[in-house]
C-alpha positions in Angstrom: 44.9 15.0 8.2 46.7 12.2 9.9 45.3 10.4 13.0 48.2 11.5 15.2 47.2 15.1 15.2 44.8 16.1 17.9 41.6 17.6 16.6 40.5 20.4 18.8 36.9 21.4 19.6 36.6 23.9 16.8 33.1 25.3 17.7 31.4 24.5 14.4 27.8 25.6 14.9 25.0 23.4 13.7 22.0 25.8 13.4 18.5 24.5 14.2 16.0 24.4 11.3 13.6 26.2 13.6 14.3 28.2 16.7 11.3 26.6 18.3 10.7 23.8 20.8 8.3 20.9 20.3 5.1 20.7 22.2 7.2 18.5 24.5 10.9 18.3 24.0 13.2 20.3 21.7 13.7 20.6 17.9 17.3 20.3 16.8 19.2 20.9 13.5 18.1 19.5 10.2 20.0 16.5 8.9 18.8 17.0 5.3 17.8 14.7 2.5 21.0 12.7 2.4 20.2 10.6 5.4 17.2 8.7 6.7 16.5 7.6 10.3 19.9 8.6 11.6 19.0 7.6 15.2 18.3 3.9 14.3 18.8 1.0 15.0 17.1 -0.7 18.0 20.1 -2.3 19.8 22.4 0.7 19.2 23.4 3.7 21.3 24.4 7.0 19.7 25.1 9.0 22.9 27.5 8.9 25.8 28.5 11.1 28.8 32.2 12.1 29.3 34.0 15.0 30.9 30.9 16.4 32.4 29.1 16.7 29.1 26.8 14.6 26.8 28.1 13.7 23.3 26.7 12.0 20.3 27.3 10.7 16.8 25.2 12.9 14.5 25.1 13.8 10.9 26.6 17.2 10.0 24.8 18.4 6.9 27.4 21.1 6.1 30.3 18.6 6.3 28.2 15.8 4.8 29.4 13.2 7.3 28.7 11.8 10.8 30.8 13.7 13.4 31.2 13.7 17.1 29.0 16.5 18.5 28.7 18.0 22.0 25.4 18.6 23.6 24.7 22.1 25.0 22.2 21.8 27.8 22.2 25.6 28.6 21.0 26.5 25.1 19.1 23.3 24.2 16.0 25.2 23.0 17.9 27.1 20.3 21.3 25.4 19.8 21.6 21.9 21.2 24.6 20.5 19.3 28.1 21.7 18.4 30.2 19.6 16.0 33.8 18.9 17.0 34.6 18.4 13.3 35.9 14.9 14.2 34.7 12.5 11.5 33.1 9.2 12.4 31.7 8.0 9.0 31.2 9.6 5.6 28.5 7.1 4.5 25.1 8.8 4.8 23.2 5.5 5.4 25.7 4.1 7.9 24.6 3.2 11.4 26.6 3.7 14.6 27.0 2.2 18.0 29.0 4.2 20.5 30.7 2.8 23.6 32.5 5.0 26.2 35.2 3.4 28.3 35.5 5.6 31.4 38.4 3.7 32.9 40.6 4.2 29.8 39.0 7.5 28.7 38.5 6.1 25.2 35.6 6.2 22.9 34.8 3.3 20.6 32.4 3.7 17.7 31.2 0.9 15.4 29.8 1.9 12.0 28.3 -0.4 9.3 25.7 -0.5 6.5 22.4 -2.5 6.7 22.0 -5.6 4.6 19.3 -3.9 2.5 21.4 -0.8 1.7 22.3 -0.3 -1.9 23.7 3.2 -1.8 27.5 2.6 -1.7 30.2 0.1 -2.6 32.0 0.7 0.8 30.6 -2.2 2.8 33.1 -2.2 5.7 32.0 -2.8 9.3 34.5 -0.7 11.2 35.4 -0.1 14.8 37.3 3.2 15.6 38.9 4.2 18.8 39.2 7.8 19.8 41.3 9.3 22.6 39.7 12.0 24.8 41.5 14.7 26.7 40.5 18.3 27.7 37.2 18.1 25.8 38.8 17.1 22.5 38.7 13.8 20.6 41.6 12.2 18.6 41.2 9.3 16.2 43.7 6.6 17.3 42.7 3.3 15.7 40.5 2.2 12.8 39.9 -1.5 12.0 37.6 -3.1 9.5 36.1 -6.2 11.2 34.4 -7.5 8.2 33.8 -6.2 4.7 30.1 -6.8 4.3 26.7 -5.3 5.1 25.1 -6.7 8.2 22.1 -6.3 10.4 22.0 -4.2 13.6 25.6 -4.5 14.7 26.6 -3.6 18.3 29.7 -3.7 20.4 30.9 -3.8 24.0 34.1 -4.3 26.0 34.7 -7.0 28.6 36.6 -6.7 31.9 39.9 -7.9 30.3 39.8 -5.1 27.6 38.6 -7.4 24.8 36.1 -5.8 22.4 33.1 -7.9 21.2 30.9 -7.3 18.2 27.7 -9.1 17.2 25.4 -8.9 14.2 23.2 -11.1 12.1 24.0 -11.9 8.4 22.1 -13.5 5.7 22.6 -17.3 5.1 20.7 -20.0 3.4 17.2 -20.2 5.0 17.4 -16.9 7.0 20.2 -15.3 9.1 22.8 -16.5 11.5 24.1 -14.9 14.7 27.8 -13.8 14.2 30.4 -12.8 16.8 33.9 -11.2 16.5 36.4 -10.1 19.2 39.8 -8.6 19.6 42.8 -10.6 21.0 46.0 -8.8 22.1 45.1 -5.3 20.9 42.2 -3.2 19.5 43.5 -3.8 16.0 43.9 -7.6 16.4 40.6 -9.2 15.6 39.6 -12.8 14.9 37.5 -13.5 11.8 33.8 -13.3 12.6 32.3 -16.7 13.5 28.9 -18.2 14.2 28.0 -18.0 17.9 29.0 -21.5 19.1 25.8 -22.7 20.7 22.9 -24.9 19.5 22.9 -24.5 15.6 19.1 -24.5 15.5 19.0 -21.5 17.9 21.5 -19.3 15.9 19.8 -20.0 12.6 17.1 -17.3 12.6 14.5 -15.8 10.3 15.5 -13.1 7.9 14.0 -10.5 10.3 16.0 -11.2 13.4 18.8 -9.3 15.2 21.3 -9.7 18.0 23.0 -7.5 20.6 25.9 -7.7 23.0 26.4 -6.6 26.6 29.3 -6.7 29.1 28.4 -7.2 32.7 29.7 -8.6 36.0 28.6 -11.2 38.4 30.0 -12.8 41.6 32.4 -14.8 39.5 33.8 -11.8 37.7 33.2 -10.2 34.3 31.0 -11.8 31.6 30.0 -11.0 28.0 26.5 -11.8 26.8 24.7 -12.1 23.4 20.9 -11.6 23.2 19.1 -12.4 20.0 15.6 -13.0 18.6 14.6 -16.1 16.6 11.2 -16.0 15.0 11.9 -19.4 13.4 11.9 -21.1 16.8 9.6 -18.5 18.5 12.2 -17.7 21.2 14.5 -15.1 22.5 17.9 -16.5 23.5 20.8 -15.4 25.7 24.3 -16.8 25.6 27.2 -15.8 27.9 30.7 -16.7 28.8 33.1 -15.7 31.5 35.8 -13.2 30.6 39.0 -15.0 29.8 37.3 -18.4 29.1 37.8 -20.1 25.7 36.0 -18.4 22.9 34.0 -21.5 22.4 32.8 -21.8 26.0 29.3 -20.4 26.0 26.2 -21.3 28.0 22.7 -20.6 26.5 19.2 -20.1 27.9 15.9 -19.1 26.5 14.6 -15.8 27.8 11.2 -16.6 26.4 9.9 -19.4 24.2 6.2 -18.9 23.7 4.2 -18.2 20.6 4.8 -14.7 19.2 7.2 -13.8 22.1 10.0 -12.7 19.8 10.2 -9.7 17.5 13.3 -8.0 16.1 13.3 -5.3 18.7 16.0 -5.7 21.4 17.8 -3.3 23.7 19.9 -4.5 26.6 21.9 -2.6 29.3 23.9 -3.6 32.4 24.2 -1.7 35.7 27.8 -0.4 35.8 30.0 -2.0 38.5 27.2 -4.3 39.6 28.7 -7.5 41.0 25.2 -9.1 41.1 25.2 -9.4 37.4 21.8 -7.7 36.8 21.0 -7.1 33.2 17.9 -5.3 31.9 16.6 -6.1 28.4 13.6 -4.5 26.8 12.0 -6.4 23.9 9.0 -6.2 21.7 6.8 -9.2 21.2 4.8 -10.0 18.1 1.5 -10.3 19.9 0.2 -7.2 18.1 0.2 -9.4 15.0 -2.5 -11.6 16.4 -5.9 -11.4 14.7 -8.0 -10.3 16.5 -5.6 -8.3 18.7 -6.0 -8.9 22.5 -5.5 -5.5 24.2 -4.2 -7.1 27.4 -1.5 -9.1 25.7 2.1 -8.1 26.6 3.8 -6.0 23.9 6.8 -4.3 25.4 8.4 -6.5 28.1 11.4 -5.8 30.3 13.5 -8.8 31.3 15.9 -8.9 34.3 18.7 -11.4 34.6 18.9 -12.2 38.3 22.0 -13.3 40.3 20.6 -16.9 40.3 20.8 -16.9 36.5 17.0 -16.9 36.0 15.0 -14.2 34.1 12.3 -12.2 35.7 9.9 -10.2 33.5 7.5 -7.3 33.7 5.1 -5.8 31.1 5.9 -2.2 30.3 3.2 -1.8 27.6 0.3 -4.1 26.6 -1.0 -4.3 23.0 -3.8 -2.0 24.0 -1.6 0.7 25.5 -0.6 2.6 22.3 0.7 -0.3 20.2 4.3 0.7 21.0 7.5 -0.2 19.2 11.3 0.4 19.0 11.8 0.4 22.8 15.1 1.3 24.6 16.0 1.1 28.2 18.3 3.4 30.3 19.3 2.5 33.8 19.5 5.1 36.7 22.0 3.6 39.2 21.4 6.3 41.8 17.6 5.9 42.2 17.9 2.3 40.9 15.2 2.7 38.3 14.8 1.4 34.8 13.6 4.0 32.3 12.0 2.7 29.1 11.1 4.8 26.0 9.0 3.7 23.0 7.0 5.2 20.1 3.7 4.1 18.4 4.0 1.5 15.7 5.1 1.7 13.0 6.2 5.1 11.9 6.5 6.8 15.3 4.7 9.9 16.5 5.1 10.6 20.2 7.9 9.3 22.4 6.4 7.9 25.6 8.3 6.9 28.7 7.7 4.8 31.8 10.0 3.9 34.7 10.1 1.3 37.4 12.3 0.3 40.4 15.0 -2.3 39.6 13.5 -4.6 42.2 9.8 -4.9 41.4 9.8 -3.6 37.8 6.2 -2.4 38.4 5.5 -0.2 35.4 2.3 1.9 35.5 -0.5 1.0 33.2 -1.5 3.3 30.3 0.4 4.9 27.5 2.9 6.5 29.8 4.3 10.0 30.1 4.8 12.0 26.9 8.6 12.6 26.6 8.7 14.1 23.1 5.9 15.3 20.9 5.4 17.8 18.1 2.6 20.2 18.0 2.1 19.3 14.4 0.2 16.0 14.0 2.0 15.0 10.8 5.5 15.4 12.4 6.3 11.9 13.7 9.2 11.3 16.0 10.8 7.9 15.7 13.8 5.8 16.7 14.7 7.0 20.2 18.3 6.4 21.2 20.5 7.1 24.3 23.5 5.7 26.0 24.9 2.3 27.1 26.1 3.9 30.4 24.1 4.0 33.6 23.0 7.6 34.5 22.4 9.4 37.7 21.7 12.9 39.1 25.1 14.2 37.9 24.4 13.3 34.3 20.7 13.5 33.8 19.1 11.5 31.0 19.4 12.6 27.4 17.3 10.9 24.6 17.8 11.7 20.9 15.4 10.9 18.1 14.6 11.9 14.5 11.8 13.1 12.4 12.1 12.0 8.8 9.0 14.1 7.8 11.0 17.2 8.5 14.5 15.7 8.3 15.4 17.0 11.8 16.9 15.7 15.0 14.8 16.2 18.2 15.7 15.5 21.8 14.6 15.9 25.4 16.6 16.0 28.6 15.4 14.6 31.9 17.0 15.9 35.1 17.3 12.9 37.5 16.8 13.0 41.2 13.8 15.0 42.5 12.8 16.3 39.0 10.0 14.7 37.1 9.6 14.0 33.4 8.0 16.9 31.4 4.3 16.9 31.9 1.8 16.4 29.1 -0.7 19.3 29.4 -2.2 19.2 25.9 -5.9 18.3 25.9 -7.0 15.7 23.3 -9.5 16.5 20.5 -11.8 14.6 18.3 -10.3 14.7 14.7 -12.7 12.5 12.8 -16.1 10.9 13.0 -18.1 8.3 11.1 -20.7 9.1 10.0 -19.6 12.7 9.5 -21.5 15.5 11.1 -24.5 16.3 8.9 -24.3 13.1 6.9 -27.6 11.7 5.5 -28.5 8.4 4.0 -26.5 6.5 6.7 -27.1 2.8 6.7 -29.2 1.7 9.7 -26.7 -1.0 10.7 -23.7 1.3 10.6 -21.4 1.6 13.6 -20.7 5.1 15.0 -17.0 6.0 15.5 -14.9 8.9 16.7 -11.1 9.2 16.3 -9.1 11.1 18.9 -5.9 13.2 18.3 -3.9 10.9 20.6 -4.2 7.7 22.6 -6.7 7.9 25.4 -7.1 6.5 28.9 -9.3 3.5 28.0 -11.0 3.6 31.4 -12.5 7.0 30.5 -13.9 5.9 27.1 -17.1 4.1 28.2 -20.8 3.9 27.6 -21.1 6.7 30.2 -18.9 9.2 28.2 -19.8 8.2 24.6 -23.5 8.1 23.9 -26.1 8.1 21.1 -29.6 9.5 21.3 -32.5 9.5 18.8 -34.6 12.4 17.5 -36.7 12.4 20.7 -33.6 12.5 22.9 -34.0 8.9 24.1 -30.8 7.1 24.6 -29.8 4.2 22.2 -28.5 1.1 23.8 -25.0 0.5 22.3 -21.8 -1.3 23.1 -18.8 1.0 23.4 -15.3 -0.2 22.6 -11.9 1.6 22.3 -8.9 0.7 20.1 -5.7 2.2 21.5 -3.7 1.5 18.3 -6.0 3.8 16.3 -7.3 6.0 19.1 -10.8 5.3 17.8 -13.9 4.7 19.9 -16.7 2.6 18.3 -20.3 2.8 19.4 -22.2 -0.3 18.1 -26.0 -0.2 18.6 -27.5 -3.4 19.9 -30.2 -3.2 17.1 -30.4 -1.5 13.7 -31.3 2.2 13.9 -34.6 3.4 12.7 -35.0 4.6 9.1 -35.3 8.3 8.2 -34.3 9.4 11.7 -31.8 12.0 13.0 -29.4 10.7 15.6 -27.0 12.7 17.8 -23.7 11.3 19.1 -21.8 12.8 22.0 -18.3 12.4 23.4 -18.2 13.9 26.9 -15.6 16.4 27.8 -14.7 18.4 30.9 -14.6 17.0 34.4 -15.5 13.3 34.4 -15.2 13.1 30.6 -12.8 11.3 28.3 -9.1 11.9 29.0 -5.8 11.1 27.5 -3.2 8.9 29.2 -1.7 11.9 31.0 -5.1 12.8 32.5 -5.9 15.8 30.2 -9.7 15.8 29.5 -11.4 16.8 26.3 -12.1 20.5 26.8 -15.8 20.3 26.1 -18.4 17.9 24.8 -18.0 16.9 21.1 -21.4 16.5 19.5 -22.4 15.6 15.9 -25.5 14.4 14.1 -26.5 12.3 11.1 -29.6 11.0 9.5 -30.3 7.5 8.5 -31.6 6.4 5.1 -35.3 6.8 4.3 -35.4 3.3 2.7 -33.4 0.1 3.3 -30.0 0.4 1.7 -28.9 -2.7 -0.1 -25.5 -3.6 -1.4 -24.2 -1.2 -4.1 -21.1 -1.6 -6.2 -19.0 1.5 -6.9 -15.8 2.0 -8.9 -13.5 4.5 -7.2 -10.8 5.9 -9.5 -7.4 6.6 -8.1 -7.0 10.2 -7.1 -3.2 10.3 -6.8 -0.5 7.8 -7.5 3.3 7.7 -7.5 6.2 5.4 -6.7 9.4 5.9 -4.7 12.9 4.5 -5.2 15.5 3.6 -2.4 18.4 4.3 -4.7 17.2 7.9 -5.3 15.6 8.7 -2.0 15.0 12.4 -2.8 13.5 12.0 -6.2 9.8 12.3 -7.0 8.2 10.1 -9.8 4.6 11.4 -9.5 4.4 12.9 -13.0 5.5 9.7 -14.9 3.3 7.2 -16.8 4.7 4.2 -15.0 4.6 2.9 -11.4 7.3 0.4 -10.3 7.4 -2.3 -7.6 10.7 -4.0 -6.9 12.9 -5.4 -4.0 16.4 -4.6 -5.4 16.7 -1.7 -5.2 13.5 -1.2 -3.2 10.6 0.5 -5.2 7.2 1.0 -3.7 4.0 2.2 -5.4 1.4 4.3 -3.7 -2.3 4.7 -4.7 -4.7 7.2 -3.0 -8.5 6.8 -3.2 -11.2 9.2 -2.0 -13.8 7.2 0.0 -15.4 10.3 1.7 -18.8 9.7 0.0 -19.1 6.2 1.4 -19.3 7.0 5.2 -21.4 4.7 7.3 -21.4 1.7 5.1 -19.7 -1.7 5.4 -17.5 -3.2 2.6 -18.7 -6.6 1.5 -16.3 -7.1 -1.4 -13.3 -5.2 -2.7 -11.1 -5.5 -5.8 -8.1 -3.5 -6.9 -7.6 -3.4 -10.7 -4.2 -2.5 -12.1 -2.6 -2.6 -15.5 0.8 -4.3 -15.9 2.5 -2.5 -18.7 6.1 -2.8 -20.0 7.3 -5.4 -17.5 5.6 -8.3 -15.8 7.0 -10.3 -12.8 7.5 -13.9 -11.8 7.1 -12.8 -8.2 4.2 -11.5 -6.2 3.4 -8.0 -5.0 1.6 -7.4 -1.7 -1.1 -4.7 -1.2 -0.9 -3.0 2.2 -2.5 0.0 3.9 -0.7 3.1 5.0 -2.0 5.2 8.0 -0.6 8.5 6.6 -2.8 9.9 3.8 -1.2 13.4 3.7 1.3 12.6 0.9 0.8 14.0 -2.6 1.9 12.5 -5.9 4.2 15.4 -6.8 5.9 15.6 -3.4 6.3 12.0 -2.1 9.8 10.5 -2.2 11.5 7.5 -0.6 12.8 9.8 2.1 9.4 11.0 3.2 7.2 8.0 2.1 4.3 6.8 4.2 5.1 3.6 6.0 3.0 0.6 5.1 1.3 -1.8 7.5 3.2 -4.8 8.6 3.3 -8.2 6.9 0.4 -9.7 8.8 -2.0 -7.0 10.0 -1.6 -4.5 7.1 -1.7 -6.9 4.2 -5.0 -6.8 2.2 -4.1 -9.0 -0.8 -1.5 -9.8 -3.4 -1.0 -10.2 -7.1 1.5 -12.1 -9.2 3.0 -13.7 -11.2 2.0 -11.3 -13.9 2.5 -10.8 -17.7 3.1 -7.5 -19.4 0.3 -5.6 -21.2 -2.3 -7.4 -19.0 -4.9 -6.1 -16.6 -5.3 -7.8 -13.2 -8.0 -7.7 -10.6 -6.7 -8.2 -7.0 -9.2 -9.3 -4.3 -8.7 -7.3 -1.1 -9.8 -8.0 2.5 -13.2 -6.2 2.8 -13.2 -6.1 6.6 -10.0 -4.1 6.6 -11.4 -1.5 4.3 -14.6 -0.8 6.2 -13.0 1.5 8.7 -11.5 3.6 5.8 -15.0 4.6 4.5 -15.7 8.2 4.9 -12.1 9.4 4.4 -9.0 9.0 2.2 -7.4 5.5 1.7 -3.7 4.9 0.8 -2.7 1.6 -0.6 0.9 0.6 -1.1 2.4 -2.2 -3.3 5.7 -3.7 -2.2 7.4 -7.0 -2.8 10.2 -9.3 -1.7 10.9 -10.3 -5.3 13.8 -8.8 -7.2 11.8 -9.4 -10.5 10.1 -6.0 -10.6 6.8 -5.1 -12.2 5.7 -1.9 -14.0 2.1 -0.6 -13.6 0.2 2.1 -15.4 -0.3 5.4 -13.6 -3.1 8.0 -14.0 -1.0 9.7 -16.6 -0.7 6.5 -18.8 -4.4 6.1 -19.5 -4.4 2.8 -17.5 -5.1 4.1 -13.9 -5.8 1.8 -11.0 -9.4 1.4 -9.9 -10.8 0.3 -6.6 -14.2 -1.5 -6.9 -16.1 -1.8 -3.7 -19.4 -3.5 -2.9 -20.8 -1.4 0.0 -23.8 -2.1 2.2 
């Protein structure tokens, strides 16, 4: 069908996978196995508001393409989205950034593939323009800006009508910040060029991104580029006046302290604001410090003031849920900045906070629950919304995705007098160490309890978490709480007595432990354990792998759990998973750890990292690349590494024992991944050369 024909709103229904809401928020239609994380990436916006209705770029599983879809507020609990049938992109792994131009009544959508994508030969970064009239969209213009895969591209339009695109692309030594723009028409583009500022500033690490924003100030319209640079430990902002020469940019550092940058950026401007106020939400890398400092800033909101300086405010600290992938949406009517984020690194619950434009005083704690499933394994991730400012006439819509169920989810916040949906679900204790009824516990073991959700740290104290001996006397112990794991640790000041029963208690009810929304544990949680009758010395145990498999990015829906080989590679991405049952080792401390693997048909000149995964619910006959557990990050989650390796050789990999101690008493998932394109093959359980974990436990 040619672009000149108007495509009417044809009423294609996209049925939800379940006619059921979430615990907080709403479950939408399934997007299927063809796509992964369709609401990513951090700088991008998938939604807009036009003609009195919200719209979005969503995957249509029946048509097998991304289409423009309309949001149905009245039936959001059973049927939130209706496809117009208007195609945006047919590539399942493409990412989109949508820009609504209200003055021209035009929609612009940029689509591209990530640098790491290996699924298609169509590499084009395209910008499309759609006309809009009477609730229908018509494709008018398509232009390929560059024929390559790039990182986190975004677009905006300045006051002269010129479109701007930015992204980062690989270069020798890392990445570089690229810019492209139109000239006389939406189809007339200059070739992309490196942002013309300090060359050291625009040469970034391989993990950095950029984003673009159009805004106004007292001198007229401006265009700005914000980018992270983990090489120089800074976040930079460059801007130019609309109509100035393309080489005329001024640059400043938004932050330039150790670990202040990360590759998480989202920036918005207040529409029609002559004071030039911009609001950027960024993630720092301070959660990578070892040890972590709970009070360090993690999610920070920066405001560009009329004077040109940047003000900042902490939205979340490291200890407030270990949040990631933040976005900001601006309410121009009540003049408040709304931020949304999810727990690192595979999501879970979408939390929100808001603050006045002027003081940016965000409340402490994890924030208000904005989206949450009632099923703990269903993790919501990658929230996205709009570039536009919102108000009481539009409300605020946020879309996200759950790769565990391959579904979209959303929630809608009426603005004005309405409040965000309240979290009314009480927390529970989901695990303890030692386990209830355990015997033979080491006298020097710490006592821990893990909650079902992040808690208000001020309620998790020595007054609400206690330990008593067999006579009922209290045990003096230090109580600490880790928000990133929702785990409280009770550490006795001296070793416990031998052959004694101890009772631990987490207080519930009024005055007891409470989550960040103020919901208390419904009743006291009590468990008991008995210490060893004789001193327990170090013991070395060999734990066989209980399940193993590997996943392949090129075949995201395929399972390899029944094969005799496990593969680790970087192109295409292949990750190996190993599961070990440590439930019999509760209460001990790991003094040494070694992972033994057999390299079989193919060795590697590179190295393979061993990392932990928080999700142990996978099984070897069901895990795929699409539903794989996410591994810990490159700093905190790394336990050890192997390589180079030779084929038909067994290797023992030393692991960090301190990182494994908290895993005793439960299941442990280890993952092997690599940055090397020289892959390695390992023996699986089915090969007769299974992996073994050797632990020296005291």
